[in-house]
C-alpha positions as CSV (number, residue, x, y, z in Angstrom):
1,X,133.5,138.6,194.7
2,X,134.8,140.7,197.5
3,X,133.9,139.8,201.0
4,X,130.9,142.2,201.3
5,X,129.4,140.8,198.0
6,X,130.1,137.2,199.1
7,X,128.3,137.8,202.4
8,X,125.4,139.5,200.7
9,X,125.1,136.7,198.1
10,X,125.1,134.0,200.7
11,X,122.8,135.8,203.1
12,X,120.0,136.7,200.7
13,X,116.6,136.1,202.2
14,X,113.0,135.6,201.1
15,X,113.6,134.2,198.7
16,X,116.8,132.6,200.1
17,X,118.9,130.5,197.8
18,X,119.3,126.8,198.4
19,X,122.7,125.4,199.0
20,X,124.0,122.1,197.7
21,X,126.2,120.0,200.0
22,X,128.5,117.4,198.7
23,X,129.9,114.5,200.7
24,X,131.9,111.4,200.1
25,X,130.0,108.0,200.2
26,X,131.6,105.0,201.8
27,X,132.6,103.6,198.4
28,X,134.3,106.9,197.5
29,X,131.6,108.2,195.1
30,X,130.1,111.7,195.5
31,X,126.8,112.4,197.2
32,X,125.0,115.8,196.8
33,X,121.9,117.2,198.4
34,X,120.0,120.5,198.2
35,X,119.7,122.1,201.7
36,X,118.5,125.1,203.6
37,X,121.5,126.8,205.2
38,X,122.7,129.9,207.1
39,X,126.0,131.7,206.6
40,X,127.3,133.7,209.6
41,X,130.4,135.2,207.9
42,X,132.7,132.3,209.0
43,X,130.8,129.1,208.6
44,X,127.7,127.4,207.1
45,X,125.1,125.8,209.3
46,X,122.5,123.3,207.9
47,X,119.4,122.0,209.7
48,X,119.2,118.3,208.8
49,X,117.6,114.9,209.4
50,X,120.3,112.8,211.2
51,X,119.4,109.8,209.0
52,X,120.0,111.4,205.7
53,X,122.8,109.7,203.7
54,X,124.8,112.9,203.3
55,X,124.7,113.5,207.1
56,X,125.9,110.0,207.8
57,X,128.7,110.6,205.2
58,X,129.8,113.8,206.8
59,X,129.8,112.1,210.2
60,X,132.1,109.4,208.9
61,X,134.2,111.6,206.6
62,X,134.0,115.3,207.4
63,X,135.4,116.5,204.0
64,X,132.6,118.4,202.3
65,X,131.9,120.8,199.5
66,X,129.1,123.3,199.5
67,X,127.8,125.6,196.7
68,X,125.2,128.3,196.2
69,X,124.4,129.6,192.7
70,X,122.1,131.9,190.9
71,X,119.7,130.4,188.4
72,X,119.9,133.4,186.1
73,X,122.3,135.8,184.5
74,X,125.0,136.5,185.5
75,X,125.1,133.1,187.2
76,X,127.1,134.1,190.2
77,X,128.2,131.4,192.5
78,X,130.1,130.5,195.7
79,X,131.8,127.2,196.3
80,X,133.3,126.2,199.7
81,X,135.4,123.3,200.6
82,X,136.0,122.4,204.2
83,X,135.2,120.1,207.1
84,X,131.8,119.3,208.6
85,X,130.9,118.9,212.2
86,X,127.6,117.1,213.0
87,X,125.8,117.8,216.3
88,X,122.5,116.2,217.3
89,X,120.7,116.9,220.5
90,X,118.0,118.7,222.5
91,X,120.0,121.8,223.5
92,X,119.0,125.4,223.4
93,X,121.8,126.2,220.9
94,X,120.4,123.7,218.4
95,X,116.9,125.2,218.9
96,X,118.2,128.7,218.3
97,X,120.1,127.7,215.1
98,X,117.1,125.8,213.7
99,X,115.1,129.0,214.0
100,X,117.8,131.2,212.5
101,X,118.0,128.9,209.5
102,X,114.2,128.7,209.2
103,X,113.9,132.5,209.2
104,X,115.8,132.6,206.0
105,X,113.2,130.6,204.2
106,X,109.9,131.1,206.1
107,X,108.1,134.3,207.0
108,X,108.7,135.3,210.6
109,X,105.1,134.6,211.7
110,X,105.3,131.0,210.5
111,X,108.8,130.1,211.9
112,X,107.6,128.6,215.2
113,X,104.8,126.5,213.5
114,X,107.2,125.3,210.8
115,X,109.9,124.3,213.3
116,X,107.3,122.5,215.4
117,X,106.2,120.4,212.4
118,X,109.8,119.0,212.3
119,X,110.5,118.8,216.1
120,X,112.2,115.4,215.7
121,X,114.9,116.9,213.4
122,X,117.6,117.8,215.9
123,X,120.7,117.8,213.8
124,X,122.9,120.8,212.9
125,X,125.7,120.3,210.4
126,X,128.4,123.1,210.6
127,X,130.8,123.5,207.7
128,X,134.1,125.2,208.5
129,X,135.4,126.4,205.1
130,X,139.1,125.9,204.3
131,X,138.8,127.3,200.8
132,X,136.2,129.7,199.3
133,X,135.9,130.4,195.5
134,X,133.3,132.8,194.1
135,X,132.5,134.6,190.9
136,X,129.9,137.2,189.9
137,X,129.7,136.8,186.1
138,X,129.7,134.2,183.5
139,X,132.5,135.7,181.5
């Protein structure tokens, strides 16, 4: 994919695609988890529960992989490898990012109510890609 196609693929909304984040467990084995995310053209942000295993893994070892893929033909996909940064706190930047991510998956009129249901979740994981691979067809 060229850059415009990659950005459009990662930014599709309603229905937005899920991402899959991969981390390294303490014993060296892989851990993967489906997640809501947002792509801003330079990095991926994920709203998360600080206690999730994959978040703890990323905090300990920031090497991560992230993928987004279509479920149907032509099975386009994007795979990122990079480093994660984990931030937890009450700040306005985190509040704003939570809402930006939620808007991708929830209709606008339900964003505030949805975010309020999960008010205790105050962690944003940012993936800074070092390598991006993509394809738009299965062959």
